[in-house]
N, C-alpha and C positions, 0 to 999 in steps of 0.2 A: 536441233534438239534443244529445248529450253531447259535450263537448270531449275531445280526446285528451290524454294526459299531457303530451306535448311542447308542445301549444298552451297548456295551462294553465300550464306552467312559464314559457313565454315571456311570457304575459300577466302572471303574477305578478312577473316581473322588471321589465316595463314599468311596472306599477303602483307598485312600490317605488322605481324609479329616477326616474320622471318624475311620476307622480301624487301620491305622498306628499309630496315637497317642495313641489309646487304647492299642495296642500291646506294644508300648514303655513303657507305665505306668505299665502294667502287668509284663513285663520283668524286669524292675527295681525293682518293689515291690517284686517279687519272689526272685531275687538275693539278696536283702537286708534281706529278711526273712531267707535265708539260711546262712547268715553271710557274712561279707565282706572278699572275698578272696584276695590273693596278686594281685597287680595291673596288672601284665602281664596276669594272669589267667582271671581276670575280663575283660580286654581288649579283650582277645581271645573269651570269651563268648559273649560279645557284638558284635564283628565282625561276629561271626558265626550266632547269632540271626538276625543280620542285613541282612545277605544273605538268611537265611532260610525263612523269612517272605514272600519273593517275589516268591518263587518257586511254591506254589499252584496257584498263580494268573498269571503265565507266559502267559497263553493263552489269558487272558483279556488284558494285557498290550501290547502284540505283535501287532505292526502296528498302535497304537493309534496316534502317531505323524505324520503319513502320511495323505494325503488328503483322504476324504471320497470316497471309491471306489463305493458306491451305487449311487452317484449323476451322472446324465448324463453330458457328456463333450460337451462343445460348440465348434463349428468348426470355430471360429473367427480368 
């Protein structure tokens, strides 16, 4: 079942407003619980986690910045 453009847009906003900050807090908390690694290792972990969070949501974010393809086009 394919999601409509409006549904994908609402999900993207929800993910960016609620999910991403929660993911950041959990990532920092877990890394601090494990102990503070050297700065380059910590930087590498944060960069990889910054890329990994978006992979499961790629299909939701794809094409969100474009115009709504479901709206009829006027011939003006």
